[in-house]
BANUNU-405322 format. One record per residue (C-alpha): residue in one letter; residue number from 1; x, y, z. Coordinates in Angstrom, 2 decimals. Layout:
N
{r A; NUM; {X; Y; Z}};
...
END
This chain:
534
{r X; 1; {0.00; 0.00; 0.00}};
{r X; 2; {2.90; 2.36; 0.64}};
{r X; 3; {4.00; 2.34; -3.01}};
{r X; 4; {0.40; 3.05; -4.07}};
{r X; 5; {0.17; 5.92; -1.59}};
{r X; 6; {3.48; 7.34; -2.82}};
{r X; 7; {2.54; 7.14; -6.52}};
{r X; 8; {-0.86; 8.67; -5.80}};
{r X; 9; {0.78; 11.46; -3.82}};
{r X; 10; {3.31; 12.30; -6.55}};
{r X; 11; {0.80; 11.99; -9.38}};
{r X; 12; {-1.73; 14.38; -7.85}};
{r X; 13; {0.95; 16.99; -7.06}};
{r X; 14; {2.39; 16.84; -10.57}};
{r X; 15; {-1.05; 16.79; -12.21}};
{r X; 16; {-2.21; 19.87; -10.28}};
{r X; 17; {0.91; 21.79; -11.28}};
{r X; 18; {0.92; 20.85; -14.95}};
{r X; 19; {-2.85; 21.22; -15.26}};
{r X; 20; {-2.48; 24.85; -14.18}};
{r X; 21; {-0.14; 25.51; -17.13}};
{r X; 22; {-2.29; 23.39; -19.45}};
{r X; 23; {-5.69; 24.94; -18.77}};
{r X; 24; {-4.53; 28.55; -19.09}};
{r X; 25; {-2.54; 27.74; -22.22}};
{r X; 26; {-5.80; 26.38; -23.68}};
{r X; 27; {-7.76; 29.43; -22.49}};
{r X; 28; {-5.32; 31.80; -24.22}};
{r X; 29; {-5.16; 29.74; -27.41}};
{r X; 30; {-1.63; 28.33; -27.03}};
{r X; 31; {-1.17; 24.95; -28.68}};
{r X; 32; {-0.24; 22.23; -26.17}};
{r X; 33; {1.92; 19.60; -27.84}};
{r X; 34; {2.35; 17.22; -24.91}};
{r X; 35; {1.03; 16.77; -21.34}};
{r X; 36; {3.22; 14.35; -19.34}};
{r X; 37; {2.97; 13.04; -15.80}};
{r X; 38; {6.42; 11.67; -14.95}};
{r X; 39; {9.66; 11.69; -16.90}};
{r X; 40; {11.52; 9.21; -19.09}};
{r X; 41; {10.06; 6.36; -21.16}};
{r X; 42; {6.31; 6.52; -21.78}};
{r X; 43; {4.31; 3.66; -20.26}};
{r X; 44; {0.77; 4.93; -21.02}};
{r X; 45; {-0.03; 7.35; -23.86}};
{r X; 46; {-3.04; 8.78; -25.66}};
{r X; 47; {-3.01; 11.02; -28.72}};
{r X; 48; {-5.73; 13.64; -28.55}};
{r X; 49; {-6.82; 15.99; -31.31}};
{r X; 50; {-3.62; 18.04; -30.97}};
{r X; 51; {-2.15; 17.09; -27.58}};
{r X; 52; {-0.37; 13.87; -26.62}};
{r X; 53; {-1.13; 12.76; -23.04}};
{r X; 54; {1.38; 10.45; -21.37}};
{r X; 55; {2.28; 8.81; -18.07}};
{r X; 56; {6.01; 8.18; -17.96}};
{r X; 57; {8.13; 5.77; -15.97}};
{r X; 58; {9.96; 8.02; -13.52}};
{r X; 59; {7.70; 9.77; -10.96}};
{r X; 60; {10.07; 12.69; -10.41}};
{r X; 61; {8.24; 15.43; -12.28}};
{r X; 62; {6.20; 16.22; -15.33}};
{r X; 63; {5.86; 18.83; -18.02}};
{r X; 64; {3.56; 20.56; -20.50}};
{r X; 65; {5.16; 21.17; -23.89}};
{r X; 66; {3.86; 24.44; -25.34}};
{r X; 67; {4.33; 25.48; -28.95}};
{r X; 68; {7.13; 28.03; -29.23}};
{r X; 69; {8.41; 27.54; -25.68}};
{r X; 70; {11.49; 25.76; -27.03}};
{r X; 71; {13.18; 28.24; -29.44}};
{r X; 72; {15.10; 25.42; -31.19}};
{r X; 73; {11.86; 23.95; -32.59}};
{r X; 74; {10.57; 25.78; -35.64}};
{r X; 75; {7.01; 27.10; -35.60}};
{r X; 76; {5.10; 27.01; -38.88}};
{r X; 77; {3.44; 30.15; -40.19}};
{r X; 78; {0.01; 28.53; -39.79}};
{r X; 79; {0.62; 27.93; -36.09}};
{r X; 80; {2.45; 31.16; -35.32}};
{r X; 81; {-0.57; 32.81; -33.71}};
{r X; 82; {-0.92; 29.77; -31.42}};
{r X; 83; {2.66; 29.84; -30.15}};
{r X; 84; {3.57; 31.00; -26.65}};
{r X; 85; {5.82; 33.91; -27.79}};
{r X; 86; {2.96; 35.38; -29.84}};
{r X; 87; {0.87; 35.99; -26.75}};
{r X; 88; {0.82; 39.16; -24.68}};
{r X; 89; {3.18; 39.35; -21.71}};
{r X; 90; {0.30; 39.28; -19.21}};
{r X; 91; {-1.04; 36.07; -20.81}};
{r X; 92; {2.37; 34.40; -20.72}};
{r X; 93; {2.77; 35.52; -17.11}};
{r X; 94; {-0.53; 33.87; -16.12}};
{r X; 95; {0.34; 30.65; -17.98}};
{r X; 96; {3.68; 30.38; -16.17}};
{r X; 97; {2.25; 31.43; -12.80}};
{r X; 98; {-0.72; 29.04; -13.04}};
{r X; 99; {1.37; 25.92; -12.28}};
{r X; 100; {2.66; 27.09; -8.88}};
{r X; 101; {-0.69; 28.79; -8.21}};
{r X; 102; {-2.57; 25.51; -8.60}};
{r X; 103; {-0.13; 23.88; -6.16}};
{r X; 104; {-0.86; 26.68; -3.68}};
{r X; 105; {-4.62; 26.35; -4.19}};
{r X; 106; {-4.72; 22.55; -3.93}};
{r X; 107; {-4.10; 22.57; -0.11}};
{r X; 108; {-7.35; 24.50; 0.40}};
{r X; 109; {-9.24; 21.55; -1.07}};
{r X; 110; {-7.12; 18.92; 0.71}};
{r X; 111; {-7.42; 20.53; 4.15}};
{r X; 112; {-11.15; 21.04; 3.63}};
{r X; 113; {-11.68; 17.36; 2.79}};
{r X; 114; {-9.56; 16.34; 5.79}};
{r X; 115; {-11.53; 18.59; 8.14}};
{r X; 116; {-14.88; 17.34; 6.79}};
{r X; 117; {-14.05; 13.85; 8.01}};
{r X; 118; {-12.08; 14.89; 11.10}};
{r X; 119; {-15.12; 15.85; 13.19}};
{r X; 120; {-13.87; 14.84; 16.64}};
{r X; 121; {-11.96; 17.38; 18.68}};
{r X; 122; {-10.47; 17.69; 22.14}};
{r X; 123; {-12.92; 19.54; 24.40}};
{r X; 124; {-11.80; 22.90; 25.92}};
{r X; 125; {-11.90; 21.40; 29.42}};
{r X; 126; {-9.02; 22.18; 31.79}};
{r X; 127; {-6.99; 19.23; 33.01}};
{r X; 128; {-3.81; 19.85; 34.99}};
{r X; 129; {-3.02; 23.40; 36.09}};
{r X; 130; {0.49; 24.71; 36.73}};
{r X; 131; {-0.03; 26.55; 40.02}};
{r X; 132; {3.16; 28.55; 39.34}};
{r X; 133; {1.75; 29.92; 36.06}};
{r X; 134; {-0.90; 32.44; 34.97}};
{r X; 135; {-3.71; 29.84; 35.04}};
{r X; 136; {-2.98; 29.01; 38.67}};
{r X; 137; {-2.92; 32.69; 39.62}};
{r X; 138; {-6.50; 33.31; 38.37}};
{r X; 139; {-7.92; 30.19; 40.00}};
{r X; 140; {-8.41; 27.89; 37.02}};
{r X; 141; {-9.08; 24.32; 38.17}};
{r X; 142; {-9.38; 20.91; 36.60}};
{r X; 143; {-12.79; 20.43; 34.97}};
{r X; 144; {-13.43; 24.11; 34.23}};
{r X; 145; {-14.54; 24.78; 30.64}};
{r X; 146; {-12.88; 27.61; 28.69}};
{r X; 147; {-15.55; 29.40; 26.66}};
{r X; 148; {-13.97; 32.56; 25.26}};
{r X; 149; {-10.59; 34.20; 24.59}};
{r X; 150; {-10.25; 37.86; 23.59}};
{r X; 151; {-13.95; 38.07; 22.78}};
{r X; 152; {-13.84; 35.04; 20.44}};
{r X; 153; {-15.79; 31.89; 21.20}};
{r X; 154; {-13.79; 28.76; 22.02}};
{r X; 155; {-15.28; 25.50; 20.74}};
{r X; 156; {-12.32; 23.12; 20.96}};
{r X; 157; {-9.00; 22.88; 22.77}};
{r X; 158; {-7.06; 23.71; 19.59}};
{r X; 159; {-9.08; 26.96; 19.33}};
{r X; 160; {-8.03; 27.91; 22.84}};
{r X; 161; {-4.38; 26.97; 22.31}};
{r X; 162; {-4.09; 28.90; 19.04}};
{r X; 163; {-5.78; 32.00; 20.45}};
{r X; 164; {-3.68; 32.11; 23.64}};
{r X; 165; {-0.43; 31.60; 21.70}};
{r X; 166; {-1.02; 34.91; 19.89}};
{r X; 167; {-0.61; 36.93; 23.12}};
{r X; 168; {2.85; 36.27; 24.61}};
{r X; 169; {3.32; 38.62; 27.55}};
{r X; 170; {0.15; 40.56; 26.65}};
{r X; 171; {-2.98; 40.74; 28.85}};
{r X; 172; {-6.01; 39.11; 27.24}};
{r X; 173; {-9.61; 38.60; 28.33}};
{r X; 174; {-10.84; 35.08; 28.97}};
{r X; 175; {-14.08; 33.46; 30.10}};
{r X; 176; {-14.51; 30.06; 31.73}};
{r X; 177; {-17.38; 28.05; 33.23}};
{r X; 178; {-16.87; 26.39; 36.62}};
{r X; 179; {-19.96; 24.17; 36.46}};
{r X; 180; {-22.28; 26.74; 37.99}};
{r X; 181; {-21.53; 30.11; 36.43}};
{r X; 182; {-19.30; 31.79; 33.85}};
{r X; 183; {-16.40; 33.96; 34.99}};
{r X; 184; {-14.68; 36.79; 33.08}};
{r X; 185; {-11.01; 37.41; 33.87}};
{r X; 186; {-7.90; 39.07; 32.47}};
{r X; 187; {-4.86; 36.85; 32.11}};
{r X; 188; {-1.33; 37.51; 30.85}};
{r X; 189; {0.17; 34.48; 29.06}};
{r X; 190; {3.86; 33.95; 29.68}};
{r X; 191; {6.20; 34.84; 26.83}};
{r X; 192; {7.70; 31.52; 25.78}};
{r X; 193; {10.39; 31.18; 23.13}};
{r X; 194; {9.21; 28.92; 20.31}};
{r X; 195; {11.19; 25.67; 20.40}};
{r X; 196; {10.81; 24.78; 16.71}};
{r X; 197; {13.68; 25.63; 14.38}};
{r X; 198; {11.20; 26.82; 11.74}};
{r X; 199; {8.41; 28.97; 13.15}};
{r X; 200; {6.33; 31.97; 12.14}};
{r X; 201; {6.69; 33.74; 15.49}};
{r X; 202; {9.70; 33.77; 17.78}};
{r X; 203; {7.50; 33.73; 20.90}};
{r X; 204; {4.19; 32.18; 21.86}};
{r X; 205; {1.85; 32.68; 24.79}};
{r X; 206; {1.15; 29.96; 27.39}};
{r X; 207; {-0.88; 30.02; 30.61}};
{r X; 208; {0.10; 26.63; 32.10}};
{r X; 209; {-2.77; 24.21; 31.50}};
{r X; 210; {-3.26; 20.86; 29.79}};
{r X; 211; {-6.48; 19.48; 28.30}};
{r X; 212; {-8.55; 17.38; 30.67}};
{r X; 213; {-7.71; 13.71; 30.62}};
{r X; 214; {-8.28; 10.60; 32.65}};
{r X; 215; {-5.26; 8.40; 33.19}};
{r X; 216; {-5.93; 4.68; 33.49}};
{r X; 217; {-2.28; 4.02; 34.36}};
{r X; 218; {-1.42; 3.20; 37.97}};
{r X; 219; {1.42; 4.47; 40.11}};
{r X; 220; {1.90; 3.85; 43.83}};
{r X; 221; {3.42; 5.88; 46.62}};
{r X; 222; {4.15; 2.67; 48.54}};
{r X; 223; {6.25; -0.28; 47.47}};
{r X; 224; {3.81; -2.80; 48.96}};
{r X; 225; {3.51; -6.06; 47.08}};
{r X; 226; {0.19; -5.43; 45.36}};
{r X; 227; {-1.03; -7.76; 42.62}};
{r X; 228; {-1.21; -4.73; 40.33}};
{r X; 229; {2.05; -2.83; 39.79}};
{r X; 230; {3.16; 0.70; 39.05}};
{r X; 231; {2.74; 1.55; 35.33}};
{r X; 232; {0.01; -1.08; 34.86}};
{r X; 233; {-2.82; 0.32; 32.73}};
{r X; 234; {-6.34; -0.87; 33.57}};
{r X; 235; {-8.36; -1.37; 30.38}};
{r X; 236; {-11.43; -3.32; 31.65}};
{r X; 237; {-13.22; -3.82; 34.96}};
{r X; 238; {-15.36; -6.96; 35.11}};
{r X; 239; {-15.26; -7.09; 31.33}};
{r X; 240; {-16.44; -3.49; 30.91}};
{r X; 241; {-14.11; -1.07; 29.12}};
{r X; 242; {-12.72; 1.70; 31.33}};
{r X; 243; {-13.89; 5.11; 30.09}};
{r X; 244; {-12.76; 7.32; 32.99}};
{r X; 245; {-10.49; 7.25; 36.01}};
{r X; 246; {-13.59; 7.66; 38.19}};
{r X; 247; {-14.52; 4.08; 37.30}};
{r X; 248; {-11.24; 2.95; 38.87}};
{r X; 249; {-11.59; 5.19; 41.93}};
{r X; 250; {-15.17; 4.03; 42.52}};
{r X; 251; {-13.77; 0.60; 43.42}};
{r X; 252; {-12.80; 2.05; 46.82}};
{r X; 253; {-16.31; 1.23; 47.98}};
{r X; 254; {-15.62; -2.46; 47.47}};
{r X; 255; {-13.17; -4.79; 49.21}};
{r X; 256; {-12.30; -6.56; 45.97}};
{r X; 257; {-13.09; -6.65; 42.29}};
{r X; 258; {-13.90; -9.87; 40.45}};
{r X; 259; {-11.86; -9.23; 37.33}};
{r X; 260; {-9.35; -6.67; 36.10}};
{r X; 261; {-7.80; -6.58; 32.63}};
{r X; 262; {-4.49; -4.75; 32.55}};
{r X; 263; {-1.66; -3.96; 30.16}};
{r X; 264; {1.71; -4.44; 31.85}};
{r X; 265; {4.89; -3.08; 30.25}};
{r X; 266; {7.75; -5.57; 30.10}};
{r X; 267; {11.14; -4.21; 29.18}};
{r X; 268; {13.06; -5.62; 26.25}};
{r X; 269; {16.70; -6.25; 27.12}};
{r X; 270; {18.22; -3.43; 25.05}};
{r X; 271; {20.50; -1.55; 27.47}};
{r X; 272; {20.67; 1.81; 25.73}};
{r X; 273; {17.07; 2.09; 24.52}};
{r X; 274; {13.64; 2.47; 26.11}};
{r X; 275; {12.05; -0.61; 24.48}};
{r X; 276; {9.19; -2.53; 26.04}};
{r X; 277; {6.29; -4.78; 25.12}};
{r X; 278; {2.80; -4.74; 26.59}};
{r X; 279; {1.50; -7.95; 28.13}};
{r X; 280; {-2.24; -8.36; 28.54}};
{r X; 281; {-3.04; -9.88; 31.95}};
{r X; 282; {-6.37; -11.01; 33.42}};
{r X; 283; {-6.50; -10.69; 37.24}};
{r X; 284; {-9.29; -12.21; 39.38}};
{r X; 285; {-10.53; -11.37; 42.88}};
{r X; 286; {-8.22; -8.37; 43.21}};
{r X; 287; {-8.13; -6.54; 46.53}};
{r X; 288; {-8.86; -2.82; 46.17}};
{r X; 289; {-6.30; -1.95; 48.87}};
{r X; 290; {-3.99; -0.61; 46.17}};
{r X; 291; {-6.31; 2.39; 45.63}};
{r X; 292; {-5.25; 3.93; 48.95}};
{r X; 293; {-1.66; 4.26; 47.72}};
{r X; 294; {-2.43; 5.69; 44.26}};
{r X; 295; {-0.60; 8.74; 42.93}};
{r X; 296; {-1.10; 10.47; 39.61}};
{r X; 297; {1.34; 8.83; 37.17}};
{r X; 298; {2.10; 12.17; 35.52}};
{r X; 299; {5.26; 12.88; 37.56}};
{r X; 300; {6.66; 9.35; 37.71}};
{r X; 301; {10.03; 8.56; 36.11}};
{r X; 302; {9.63; 5.70; 33.65}};
{r X; 303; {13.09; 5.68; 32.12}};
{r X; 304; {16.54; 6.99; 33.05}};
{r X; 305; {18.91; 7.19; 30.12}};
{r X; 306; {22.16; 5.29; 30.69}};
{r X; 307; {25.20; 7.57; 31.17}};
{r X; 308; {22.95; 10.62; 31.51}};
{r X; 309; {23.45; 13.24; 34.22}};
{r X; 310; {20.22; 11.97; 35.83}};
{r X; 311; {21.61; 8.45; 36.18}};
{r X; 312; {24.90; 9.73; 37.57}};
{r X; 313; {23.01; 11.89; 40.07}};
{r X; 314; {21.11; 8.87; 41.35}};
{r X; 315; {17.70; 8.95; 39.65}};
{r X; 316; {16.01; 5.55; 39.39}};
{r X; 317; {13.06; 4.16; 37.46}};
{r X; 318; {9.94; 4.61; 39.57}};
{r X; 319; {11.05; 7.80; 41.30}};
{r X; 320; {8.24; 10.31; 41.79}};
{r X; 321; {9.23; 13.97; 41.36}};
{r X; 322; {7.70; 16.18; 44.05}};
{r X; 323; {9.41; 19.48; 43.19}};
{r X; 324; {12.33; 21.20; 41.44}};
{r X; 325; {13.95; 24.12; 43.27}};
{r X; 326; {10.89; 24.08; 45.60}};
{r X; 327; {8.49; 24.49; 42.65}};
{r X; 328; {5.73; 21.87; 42.50}};
{r X; 329; {4.50; 20.57; 39.14}};
{r X; 330; {1.32; 18.60; 38.50}};
{r X; 331; {2.18; 17.44; 34.99}};
{r X; 332; {5.33; 16.42; 33.13}};
{r X; 333; {4.64; 19.09; 30.47}};
{r X; 334; {5.09; 21.84; 33.08}};
{r X; 335; {8.23; 20.19; 34.44}};
{r X; 336; {9.72; 19.93; 30.93}};
{r X; 337; {8.80; 23.53; 30.18}};
{r X; 338; {10.57; 24.65; 33.35}};
{r X; 339; {13.67; 22.64; 32.49}};
{r X; 340; {13.72; 24.05; 28.94}};
{r X; 341; {13.93; 27.55; 30.37}};
{r X; 342; {17.04; 26.71; 32.42}};
{r X; 343; {19.48; 27.60; 29.65}};
{r X; 344; {22.57; 27.09; 31.74}};
{r X; 345; {24.27; 24.38; 33.74}};
{r X; 346; {23.24; 25.70; 37.14}};
{r X; 347; {22.53; 23.07; 39.77}};
{r X; 348; {18.90; 21.96; 40.19}};
{r X; 349; {17.49; 20.55; 43.44}};
{r X; 350; {14.92; 17.76; 43.02}};
{r X; 351; {12.75; 16.38; 45.79}};
{r X; 352; {11.89; 12.79; 44.93}};
{r X; 353; {9.64; 10.19; 46.55}};
{r X; 354; {11.10; 6.67; 46.37}};
{r X; 355; {8.89; 4.19; 48.14}};
{r X; 356; {8.42; 5.58; 51.64}};
{r X; 357; {11.53; 7.81; 51.43}};
{r X; 358; {11.76; 11.48; 50.45}};
{r X; 359; {15.13; 12.11; 48.80}};
{r X; 360; {16.94; 15.21; 47.61}};
{r X; 361; {18.88; 14.91; 44.34}};
{r X; 362; {21.08; 17.70; 43.07}};
{r X; 363; {22.28; 17.81; 39.49}};
{r X; 364; {22.68; 20.12; 36.50}};
{r X; 365; {21.53; 19.57; 32.94}};
{r X; 366; {24.07; 18.73; 30.26}};
{r X; 367; {24.49; 20.85; 27.13}};
{r X; 368; {23.93; 18.78; 23.98}};
{r X; 369; {25.19; 20.26; 20.73}};
{r X; 370; {22.62; 20.32; 17.92}};
{r X; 371; {23.04; 17.86; 15.08}};
{r X; 372; {23.64; 18.84; 11.46}};
{r X; 373; {19.93; 18.87; 10.70}};
{r X; 374; {18.43; 20.89; 13.55}};
{r X; 375; {21.49; 22.90; 14.50}};
{r X; 376; {19.87; 23.55; 17.87}};
{r X; 377; {21.90; 23.01; 21.05}};
{r X; 378; {19.82; 22.05; 24.07}};
{r X; 379; {20.15; 21.02; 27.71}};
{r X; 380; {19.33; 17.45; 28.67}};
{r X; 381; {18.66; 15.75; 32.00}};
{r X; 382; {17.96; 12.21; 30.85}};
{r X; 383; {14.62; 11.18; 32.39}};
{r X; 384; {11.33; 10.49; 30.61}};
{r X; 385; {7.71; 9.82; 31.66}};
{r X; 386; {5.60; 6.82; 30.75}};
{r X; 387; {3.31; 6.93; 27.73}};
{r X; 388; {1.52; 4.29; 25.71}};
{r X; 389; {-0.86; 4.88; 22.78}};
{r X; 390; {-3.41; 2.63; 24.48}};
{r X; 391; {-3.99; 5.38; 27.06}};
{r X; 392; {-4.82; 8.14; 24.54}};
{r X; 393; {-8.66; 7.70; 24.65}};
{r X; 394; {-8.58; 9.39; 28.07}};
{r X; 395; {-8.93; 12.86; 26.47}};
{r X; 396; {-12.42; 14.37; 26.54}};
{r X; 397; {-13.68; 14.41; 22.95}};
{r X; 398; {-16.53; 16.41; 21.42}};
{r X; 399; {-18.05; 15.94; 17.96}};
{r X; 400; {-18.53; 18.97; 15.75}};
{r X; 401; {-22.12; 19.94; 14.96}};
{r X; 402; {-21.01; 22.70; 12.58}};
{r X; 403; {-18.87; 20.62; 10.24}};
{r X; 404; {-18.94; 22.89; 7.17}};
{r X; 405; {-18.08; 26.13; 8.98}};
{r X; 406; {-15.44; 24.34; 11.07}};
{r X; 407; {-13.94; 22.83; 7.92}};
{r X; 408; {-13.76; 26.21; 6.16}};
{r X; 409; {-12.11; 27.77; 9.21}};
{r X; 410; {-9.61; 24.89; 9.56}};
{r X; 411; {-8.91; 24.90; 5.80}};
{r X; 412; {-7.99; 28.58; 5.92}};
{r X; 413; {-5.94; 28.32; 9.12}};
{r X; 414; {-3.92; 25.28; 8.04}};
{r X; 415; {-3.23; 26.53; 4.50}};
{r X; 416; {-2.22; 29.99; 5.71}};
{r X; 417; {-0.04; 28.63; 8.53}};
{r X; 418; {1.72; 25.99; 6.43}};
{r X; 419; {2.34; 28.47; 3.59}};
{r X; 420; {3.93; 30.88; 6.06}};
{r X; 421; {6.06; 28.08; 7.56}};
{r X; 422; {7.27; 26.81; 4.18}};
{r X; 423; {8.01; 30.36; 3.01}};
{r X; 424; {9.98; 30.99; 6.22}};
{r X; 425; {11.93; 27.76; 5.69}};
{r X; 426; {12.80; 28.71; 2.09}};
{r X; 427; {13.99; 32.15; 3.19}};
{r X; 428; {16.14; 30.54; 5.92}};
{r X; 429; {17.61; 28.11; 3.36}};
{r X; 430; {18.43; 30.86; 0.88}};
{r X; 431; {19.96; 33.10; 3.58}};
{r X; 432; {21.99; 30.24; 5.08}};
{r X; 433; {20.09; 30.13; 8.39}};
{r X; 434; {18.83; 26.61; 7.79}};
{r X; 435; {20.87; 23.59; 6.77}};
{r X; 436; {20.29; 22.09; 3.32}};
{r X; 437; {20.18; 18.75; 5.11}};
{r X; 438; {16.52; 19.55; 5.72}};
{r X; 439; {15.88; 19.00; 2.02}};
{r X; 440; {14.61; 15.62; 0.88}};
{r X; 441; {13.71; 13.96; -2.39}};
{r X; 442; {11.67; 11.01; -3.64}};
{r X; 443; {12.96; 8.60; -0.98}};
{r X; 444; {11.98; 11.01; 1.79}};
{r X; 445; {8.55; 11.44; 0.19}};
{r X; 446; {8.18; 7.66; -0.06}};
{r X; 447; {9.05; 7.23; 3.63}};
{r X; 448; {6.77; 10.12; 4.63}};
{r X; 449; {3.86; 8.67; 2.65}};
{r X; 450; {4.30; 5.35; 4.45}};
{r X; 451; {4.38; 7.08; 7.84}};
{r X; 452; {1.26; 9.11; 7.00}};
{r X; 453; {-0.49; 5.96; 5.82}};
{r X; 454; {0.00; 4.39; 9.26}};
{r X; 455; {-2.42; 7.03; 10.57}};
{r X; 456; {-4.92; 6.47; 7.74}};
{r X; 457; {-5.56; 7.77; 4.25}};
{r X; 458; {-6.77; 11.11; 5.59}};
{r X; 459; {-3.30; 11.83; 6.99}};
{r X; 460; {-1.97; 11.40; 3.46}};
{r X; 461; {-4.06; 14.44; 2.47}};
{r X; 462; {-2.24; 16.59; 5.05}};
{r X; 463; {1.14; 15.40; 3.77}};
{r X; 464; {0.04; 16.09; 0.20}};
{r X; 465; {-1.01; 19.61; 1.18}};
{r X; 466; {2.37; 20.38; 2.77}};
{r X; 467; {4.30; 19.02; -0.22}};
{r X; 468; {2.05; 20.91; -2.63}};
{r X; 469; {2.85; 24.18; -0.86}};
{r X; 470; {6.55; 23.31; -1.04}};
{r X; 471; {6.30; 22.58; -4.75}};
{r X; 472; {4.38; 25.78; -5.44}};
{r X; 473; {6.72; 28.11; -3.57}};
{r X; 474; {9.95; 26.46; -4.76}};
{r X; 475; {8.81; 26.75; -8.38}};
{r X; 476; {8.38; 30.49; -7.89}};
{r X; 477; {12.06; 30.97; -7.07}};
{r X; 478; {13.59; 33.25; -9.75}};
{r X; 479; {15.85; 30.51; -11.13}};
{r X; 480; {15.99; 29.91; -14.90}};
{r X; 481; {14.41; 26.53; -15.80}};
{r X; 482; {11.84; 27.01; -13.01}};
{r X; 483; {8.54; 28.84; -13.47}};
{r X; 484; {9.89; 31.69; -11.37}};
{r X; 485; {12.75; 32.14; -13.85}};
{r X; 486; {10.36; 32.32; -16.80}};
{r X; 487; {8.21; 34.82; -14.90}};
{r X; 488; {11.32; 36.94; -14.21}};
{r X; 489; {12.14; 37.06; -17.94}};
{r X; 490; {8.54; 38.05; -18.76}};
{r X; 491; {8.63; 40.85; -16.18}};
{r X; 492; {11.99; 42.04; -17.55}};
{r X; 493; {10.53; 42.15; -21.07}};
{r X; 494; {7.52; 44.12; -19.82}};
{r X; 495; {9.76; 46.70; -18.14}};
{r X; 496; {12.29; 46.94; -21.03}};
{r X; 497; {9.53; 46.73; -23.68}};
{r X; 498; {11.65; 44.34; -25.74}};
{r X; 499; {12.57; 40.63; -25.58}};
{r X; 500; {15.44; 39.45; -23.39}};
{r X; 501; {18.50; 38.54; -25.46}};
{r X; 502; {18.20; 34.88; -26.50}};
{r X; 503; {21.89; 34.19; -25.87}};
{r X; 504; {21.52; 35.56; -22.32}};
{r X; 505; {18.49; 33.31; -21.81}};
{r X; 506; {20.45; 30.28; -22.98}};
{r X; 507; {23.41; 30.99; -20.69}};
{r X; 508; {21.27; 31.65; -17.62}};
{r X; 509; {19.09; 28.63; -18.39}};
{r X; 510; {22.21; 26.45; -18.55}};
{r X; 511; {23.36; 27.85; -15.19}};
{r X; 512; {19.88; 27.20; -13.79}};
{r X; 513; {19.96; 23.64; -15.10}};
{r X; 514; {23.33; 23.00; -13.45}};
{r X; 515; {21.97; 24.40; -10.16}};
{r X; 516; {18.93; 22.12; -10.36}};
{r X; 517; {21.11; 19.07; -11.11}};
{r X; 518; {23.34; 19.89; -8.13}};
{r X; 519; {20.23; 20.35; -5.99}};
{r X; 520; {18.89; 16.95; -7.09}};
{r X; 521; {22.22; 15.33; -6.26}};
{r X; 522; {22.10; 16.97; -2.82}};
{r X; 523; {18.57; 15.80; -2.02}};
{r X; 524; {19.37; 12.27; -3.20}};
{r X; 525; {22.47; 12.33; -1.00}};
{r X; 526; {20.32; 13.44; 1.96}};
{r X; 527; {17.78; 10.72; 1.18}};
{r X; 528; {20.45; 8.03; 1.04}};
{r X; 529; {22.09; 9.18; 4.27}};
{r X; 530; {18.84; 9.64; 6.19}};
{r X; 531; {16.71; 6.75; 4.98}};
{r X; 532; {19.07; 4.05; 3.71}};
{r X; 533; {22.23; 4.22; 5.83}};
{r X; 534; {20.36; 5.18; 9.03}};
END
């Protein structure tokens, strides 16, 4: 299926681009000699009235052959009025621009289709609250529903997150419902530096909350020998699927439960890696005594990287982090955010619960130099929390009842955001602020299509949209042999009111061709290094 997904991905991107050139050439009366999807030997062909349509062997591009576009091919007197050079500059401009334009318009359709089917969203219900952050200071609590930010209605968690991120360090109005009444408050999101190498804004606003979730994973404050163990995940109680943590806590009213179905992680013996399998276990007549020792699993250490500063300092699997530098965190996200801000090697003091003991561990993070791809140095401690995909249904989900309007809004947001991100990336590449190792070719696209396919065919639409934006913007670069180069020549002719010297065109086109060949060699080299040798 991966090869089918890849070929479908490439074919649609190429078709959209070439169809843009094709349709406007037809509109303006330019004769189209050939329309090809792919390069190299033809495997499927059809001769129309005047245009030959082909699918070629190599899925690395395509082309539309327009009469008069190649100056080495003679144009008969009968066809002269149907040649590309005979058309007005504005018509030629539109024909050349239409290819990239169709690639930039295609994502609107793809994101709309994706959103039409993606009707389930995370509810704007507060989960964990960082009491050291803005949310804690205004009294937000778990279970409260966020209804409005800056006068705009909030329907889903992603709405809230996107709206808050726009106001780093700036006061903003917010409304929330506590179960009885709605409250209006002013809140100032913290100014957080964006962690991504490629981003539209350098800073984003955060208030210190996570979406509401129920964790079905167990963790104990005591090391008593219970039948259930820390990091077990309860999936069924007496054969009934667990839908909320309250179902687990309600067992306190009973001395025992007839049957528990759990998933227990069992480590694979790979010393340097966090590998484990999940074993399904059926337990019968289980005492509910373990409920009295339960802690939230959010702050439990699942893995300590070998040779890390955390291991050397004395951290162990199963430690429960109570505080860092006397600051208490209710969720690993807040802990990680705090650690990310410590951009130095100053000593950190951790209070840790290990069984019945309270320990103090002092250590500093280690500076890790960025690799050739990201180029971002960062500080690392070497501990990670526990997460399994089987626990993801714990988020509160709501189904959209305004699918069309939601889809239009999401289509616009995603297309605008991804176009800005890709444009930013291209500018960084051209100015030398981003490594060319980020570039990939057909092998990268093949691997990406397989990865997207693992999440379903709809995810392939999102990948296609991103690649289409890339193709559209890259083709607009003012490089001879690309559409942007042809557009540059047309603009020059319009300004000078006479054709660009043919010899100059040939020389610059040759230079452009050499640049494109070198670029193809580079992306193939990246593909081979990243996806074959790694």
